[in-house]
C-alpha positions as CSV (number, residue, x, y, z in Angstrom):
1,M,0.0,-0.1,0.0
2,R,1.1,3.6,-0.5
3,I,-0.3,6.5,0.9
4,V,-0.2,10.2,0.9
5,I,-1.3,12.1,3.9
6,Q,-2.0,15.6,3.5
7,R,-2.7,17.8,6.7
8,V,-5.6,19.8,5.8
9,S,-7.9,22.5,7.3
10,Q,-10.9,21.1,5.3
11,A,-11.4,18.6,2.6
12,S,-14.2,17.2,0.5
13,V,-15.1,14.9,-2.4
14,T,-17.5,15.7,-5.0
15,I,-18.9,13.0,-7.5
16,D,-21.3,14.1,-10.2
17,G,-21.8,17.6,-8.5
18,Q,-22.9,15.9,-5.3
19,T,-20.5,16.1,-2.2
20,K,-20.0,12.6,-0.9
21,S,-17.9,13.6,2.1
22,S,-16.3,16.7,3.8
23,I,-14.1,17.1,6.8
24,G,-12.5,19.8,8.9
25,K,-9.5,19.8,10.4
26,G,-7.3,16.6,9.8
27,F,-6.1,14.1,7.1
28,L,-6.8,13.8,3.5
29,I,-5.3,10.5,2.6
30,L,-4.9,9.2,-0.7
31,I,-4.7,5.2,-0.9
32,G,-3.1,3.1,-3.7
33,I,-3.2,-0.6,-3.3
34,G,-0.9,-3.1,-4.6
35,R,-1.0,-6.8,-5.9
36,D,0.9,-8.0,-2.6
37,D,-0.8,-5.8,0.0
38,T,-2.3,-7.6,3.0
39,E,-4.3,-7.1,6.1
40,E,-0.8,-6.8,8.0
41,D,-0.1,-3.6,5.9
42,I,-3.3,-2.3,7.0
43,K,-2.7,-2.5,10.6
44,W,0.6,-0.9,10.4
45,L,-0.5,1.9,8.2
46,V,-3.5,2.6,10.7
47,N,-1.1,2.5,13.7
48,K,1.3,5.2,12.1
49,I,-1.5,7.3,10.8
50,I,-3.1,7.4,14.2
51,G,0.2,8.1,16.0
52,L,1.7,10.4,13.5
53,R,2.4,13.8,15.3
54,I,2.2,16.3,12.6
55,F,-0.2,18.9,14.6
56,D,1.2,22.0,16.6
57,D,0.4,22.0,20.4
58,E,-1.5,24.9,22.1
59,K,2.0,26.3,23.0
60,G,3.1,26.7,19.3
61,G,5.3,23.4,19.7
62,M,5.6,22.6,16.2
63,M,4.3,18.9,15.3
64,N,3.9,17.6,18.7
65,R,0.4,16.2,18.7
66,S,-1.2,13.5,16.7
67,I,-4.8,13.4,15.0
68,M,-6.2,11.8,18.2
69,D,-4.7,14.8,20.4
70,V,-6.6,17.1,18.2
71,G,-9.7,15.4,17.6
72,G,-9.4,15.5,13.9
73,E,-11.2,14.1,11.2
74,I,-10.1,11.8,8.3
75,L,-11.1,11.6,4.4
76,V,-9.8,8.3,2.6
77,V,-9.8,8.5,-1.2
78,S,-8.8,5.6,-3.3
79,Q,-6.2,6.4,-6.1
80,F,-4.9,3.5,-7.9
81,T,-2.6,6.1,-9.7
82,L,-0.2,6.1,-6.8
83,M,0.8,2.8,-7.8
84,A,2.1,3.8,-11.3
85,S,5.4,2.2,-12.9
86,Y,7.1,4.8,-14.7
87,K,10.5,3.3,-15.5
88,K,9.9,2.7,-19.4
89,G,8.4,5.4,-21.6
90,N,6.3,8.1,-20.9
91,R,2.7,6.3,-20.3
92,P,2.5,4.9,-16.7
93,S,1.7,1.2,-16.3
94,W,-0.5,0.0,-13.6
95,I,0.9,-3.4,-13.3
96,H,1.6,-3.0,-9.6
97,A,-1.8,-2.1,-8.8
98,A,-4.1,-4.7,-7.3
99,P,-7.2,-6.0,-9.5
100,H,-10.8,-4.6,-8.0
101,E,-11.3,-8.1,-6.5
102,L,-8.6,-7.6,-4.2
103,S,-8.5,-3.9,-3.7
104,I,-12.1,-3.0,-3.0
105,P,-12.2,-5.3,0.0
106,L,-8.8,-4.0,1.2
107,Y,-9.9,-0.3,0.6
108,R,-13.2,-1.1,2.8
109,R,-11.2,-2.9,5.5
110,F,-8.6,0.1,5.6
111,C,-11.2,2.7,6.1
112,N,-13.3,0.7,8.7
113,T,-9.8,-0.1,10.8
114,L,-8.9,3.5,10.6
115,S,-12.5,4.5,11.6
116,E,-12.3,2.1,14.8
117,A,-8.8,3.5,15.7
118,L,-10.0,7.1,15.1
119,G,-13.2,6.3,17.1
120,K,-15.4,8.2,14.7
121,P,-16.4,7.7,11.2
122,V,-14.0,8.1,8.3
123,G,-15.0,10.0,5.1
124,T,-14.5,8.4,2.0
125,G,-14.7,8.7,-1.8
126,E,-16.6,6.1,-4.1
127,F,-13.9,3.5,-5.4
128,G,-13.5,3.8,-9.1
129,A,-15.8,7.0,-9.5
130,D,-14.8,10.3,-11.2
131,M,-13.8,12.4,-8.1
132,Q,-13.3,16.1,-7.5
133,I,-11.2,16.4,-4.6
134,G,-11.3,19.6,-2.9
135,L,-8.7,20.7,0.1
136,Q,-7.2,23.7,1.9
137,N,-3.6,22.2,2.9
138,D,-2.4,23.1,6.2
139,G,0.9,24.1,6.6
140,P,1.6,22.5,3.9
141,V,2.5,19.2,5.4
142,T,2.4,16.1,3.3
143,I,3.8,12.7,3.9
144,C,4.3,9.5,1.8
145,M,4.2,6.1,3.4
146,D,4.8,2.7,1.9
């Protein structure tokens, strides 16, 4: 799995002109699922995300608080393009991306596990849909994890 975490003041997903999910302060997470990804990858990533200290504390200390500490929200959007292979030529290949029969259940499990760890619902996009993502970066702070 490959994720991109963006610390945001707000973020939303719109599909066909309708807002599917929106959040305030928290994380917008883009997730790409690979052919070899497992439940163990989900557990590891969720633990890292929940404990990631990238919010400022009340005294102005930079990056001392986690999403749990600030009561933040999370929006997760599937993005198979994160699994692009670009070594040959100029057109990306998707050979490393998991097929739908593997990626859809893992995406749902990731969102459910993250929601359980966060203690509140996690906003989502719609797997395979043409989504418009709106966000206001906070910082900006962007972290990539594999």
